[in-house]
C-alpha angles and dihedrals in degrees: 000000000000128000112225104170140011125201115186115197091180131330122155109305092349117092130165093354129146130196123193115197092183093223091293123154100212115044125177116203110188131185143135123265115296090021090122103259096133090045088054090052090051090049092056090050090047092055092048100041108009127223134253114263092250093053093045089065092069090060097049109134112268092222097043129258135108121323112228145054145191138263130201113216133185120213124211089261089064091250116139126215136176122225117198130184127180123184099231098031121095090343091295094303120151120258112206126193134178127222090276093055095252112152121236124192133233090267090064091056092046090051093052090048086057094225095307111147129197094265093055091044090055092048094054112019106031118077125187137141092270108041092042088081112092103167091127095041106055101092119118090244093054095047090043090054090051091052091046092051090050101040100040124056114225094029090141088058089050091056092045091048091050091052092047092048091053091051093046093048092052090047091053102045143358122180094232099022132115104186101058116100098247092048090055092045091050091056092048092046091053090054093048091047089059091054091044092053090057089063093044095110090053096051102037091117090047090053092050091054091043090050090053090048092048090049089054090046091051089049088050090050090050089052091051089048089050089052089052091049092047091048089051091048091049091049092049091048091050089050091048091051089049094053095038093108089061090049089055089050090052094052093043092053089045090056091048091050090049089060088072109092093225141356104278118226113209130154119250113269085357099158094048091046093049094053091049090048093051093057094045094049092053092050094049094048090054091053091051093060093052094049094049091057090053091051094058093051093050094049092058093052091049094055092055093055096046091061091062097050125098122230116286093236094053093046092047093051092048092048091049092052092051094045090050093051091087090051089050091056092044091052091055088055092045092053091057091046093048092054089055092046092051091053093049092047092052090053093051091046092055091049093050093050090052090049094054091041098204122137101232130131124239090255092052091050091051093047091050104113108226114157133179087259089059091057090047091049093051091046092048093048091051093046092044092051092050092044093051092053092051094046092050091054092048094049093047091050091048090050091056091049091050092052090053090049091051092054092050092049092052092053093047091049092054092053093048092049089065092059104036115085126225116254092252093050091045092053092046092053092048091050093049092050092051090051092052091049091051092051091049092051091048093051092049090051093052092048092052091050091052092050091049089052092052091048090052090050090051090051092051090048092052091049090052091050090048091054090046093051091048092054090043092052092052091049091046092054091050092047092043091055091052094043094048089052091049097041098241097121094137090065088058092055092053092050092050091050091052092050094049093048092048093049092049094050092049091051093051093049093049095049091047090054092053092046093051091051093050092045094051092050092047093052092049093048093046092057093049095043093049093058092045094048091050090053092046091051090050091050092047090053092052093046092046092052089048095050092043095054102029096084090046089050093052092044091051091052091050091046091051091050092047091048092054091049091050088048090057091047092051091050090050090050090051091052091048091052090053090053090050090052090054091050090048091054089054092052091050090051090052091054091049091051089052095043108027093185088071092069094084094046126078114241092243090067096049097093091054092047090053092056092050093049091049090049091051092050090049091053092050091049091046091053092050092048092051092053091048091048091052092053091048092053091050090053092049092051092052091049092050092052091056091050092050092053090050096056098040096094091060095063109019120059096188126062104263133158095189105126096203094047091052093049093048092050090049092052091052092050092047092051092056092047091049091054090053090045091052090052090047092049092048091052091045091050091048090049090048090050090052091048090046089050089052090049091047091048090047090047091048092046094047096065090047091051091044090047091051091049090047092051092050091046093049090050093044088235130136099191140031097258093054090046094054092047091053090049092060093050092046093052092055091047092051093052090054091046093052091048090051092047091051091051091046093050091051092049093046091049093050102040137049122260093257092049091048092052091048099044094046093056119103092242095048124153118273123237091253091053090051091052092050090049090049090054091050092052091050091052090049089051092056092048093051091050089056091051090050091057091053092048091050090055092050091049089053090054092051090048090057091051092050091055090061090059093053097082101106112089092213091049090047093051096046093041092046093050094043098047093037089057091041093051090047091050092047092048091049091046091050091049090049091049091047090052091049091050090047091052090050090049092050090048090049091050092052091046090050091055091049094048096039104044107017095072090052091049092049091048090054090044090052091056092050092045090052090052093048092050093043091248092305090123119037111187146016122214142159118253111222090204099047093033092220142088120288132179133213133210127224091265091056098256113146125217132189125218092261090058094056126087121249092254093049091048089052090050090050094051092045090052092051093048093046090049089052090049092052089051088047091053087081087064107025133355103205120172124263117241110201114185105186086310096158102049090125091057120099120224095271094049091046091053091051090047092051091049088055092047088051088061093044093055089075087072103022132033111240120213109186119196116197144157115266094248092052100053093082088070089067111082114235092237088067101045106067092181131021122200122187119203135181138177091261106034142351131218132183130217123190116216 
């Protein structure tokens, strides 16, 4: 897999940025610290594997916007795809598309990653200064687990299954346990077996039939087991036939290797190493001749100068006298200054003694023991005394205030007690008020019903009048027609007048009746309601006053209680302060016993007295030091005068006592000797350099000569011609050996251990023999299946007979309990055994991966490690005793990790990881992300590392992140594309 383009929508400090790698295999991304290189590494891992929601929050864009981006990849089949992830889209899942825009799901990406998760990717493909270290991850088990997780899909499920099986097995049974299920069932089964044995005489026939049935069932189980074994044998034979071409390759290469008379011993890359050694040896020997001639010339010049030099002891003494002349003059000045200082110090000392006014000698003042703890004690006593006085005043004032508050609270509580009701009286008033409200509501409801009844009567009366008037109108019309025709119209008028007057009178009487009824009810209700409302108002007033003052009453009681508690606390504080005063008086007495002169001084003045005493002691000590310094300077001046007289004959020929003339002559003589010494030192250094060059050349030449001798010894050759002939034969032998090893690894991976041992023998079975044996196993399989059908029928017959014996209720109960527990125990035991077999099978699978692939990985890592160390170390292997990785040199010396330097350890771990990646290339060729991973490497090691990465890029894309100043160490022939980034802008330059 190769990354072609990156498009960052928003990720940490990166936002709206694109990177084009132009389909290159080695990309250098350079930038200073905080330019975003590590964030870019995290972005690539996020696109490939995603991040949990909680971890995605730390990469949210600083300036807002969506978190995510896309990446264009190119697979080994030259097909290009785009992978896109966005934080809040599809729960952060990857969206993959091909060049035609067809969508591919997350499963497609997982399949092309071949089961590699982010943790495994970081272990193998990500290099930085921290995860390069593998001290705790170089055991065979750890590397084997890595190979298992890479080479076998579903390895995570294997680990989870192993863990679950261990938990289940311990839950089922423990040898000395009581709580596991099988342990409990075994105890219960023992008890039921005792009951079952008591009925043994009754059920002997039943047991015989059951024994026969069980025998048939065991035989049936054996047949099933035989089927399993035959199936396994058939599967193994089919696999052996499939890999038979590789077996033939193995035996053919073995025969060809046997043609060699003996196993040739030849050093790795021996011919190439010999030719390089030959050229280097000739060059170093020429340099030796030139350096030896220069040594002889320099030795002659050095002998001429040494004859002119004085002895080292005389010159050293003269130089010391001259160098001390300035100190001699300074000491004269210091003596004058000391005499003045002594006089001033004596004056101050006299003044300080008069100030303290205590009759003590200088020796007594010096012997007076006053430490820093004494000053602290006097300060603390003074401060404590002052603090106790202030605290006592504060506590007494607070006690008076609390007493006043208590009196006020008692008075307020008495006033509130007159207003607040008791709980019984309060409940009685509330009950009475509710009763009055219910009566009022009931009366209102009855009154409304009566009024509705009167209204309905009025409506019925009006309907009846309407019907009456309608009939009367019809009659009137009929009569009117007859009267008009007869001429008696005045009679009609009288009748109408009578009807109208009668109707009016009846209406007035009816309405007056209704009004009187309503008025009587209203007056009665008003009288009753007035008394009830007065009582309700009185109760509301009492309840209102209670509710309004109850909280104040409770608060006042609490405040009174709190005040009395605080009063007790204040009294206790006052008593405690008195006790502290008594302890303080005892401490002051102790100080007076120790220093009697303090008795006449109040404790508040002790700190100032301490400072004055310390000042006096310092003045006494200063006076004594000045006197001692003066005597020391006088002694030094006398000693210097004697030294000057001793060296005068060396530099002054005439008898002179002039100090300055002697010193000047000595300086001139020393200068001339220093010039000669400089020339001597230069020649000696030059001679040392020549000798060092000779040693270096000899040291350089020695390994080459030793290496040449080693190459000849390893090849059993005594001259160049024999060595080169052996090299050609060894190369052919190695090619055959590698071909045989590849065939053997394939066979061992495909077949079982027994098959491998059998098929790799010289007298192994032929392919035709394997096919005949396969046919025989298949025929046996069919025969066993027929026998199983017959056994199943016989077991059914015995089961029917057993049912006839199961008539007794006691037998049924005992038998049911016993066999139910037994079946449960057998099922549990089978499950426990299955789990144990599964654990063994998983362990065997992991061991197979370690034994099959780990040697090949270490062999490849050894080759890379030898290249990185310039053939200084030859091989990497696991020590069975130390259980860790060790390395060996060409001479056979073995070193552990702790004996290697940091740079060599880094080279070792890089070689192992690169070897894993080359093995992984068969499954997935993901890119390498190197974030300043080789900062511990020196220039030579880094060049070797880059040469190796240049070879790796044929299988894996390499993206190298580095600081700007470090990119120059990467040759331009390695970096196919260089990209420069910064925190403000990024540019790209193609080289």
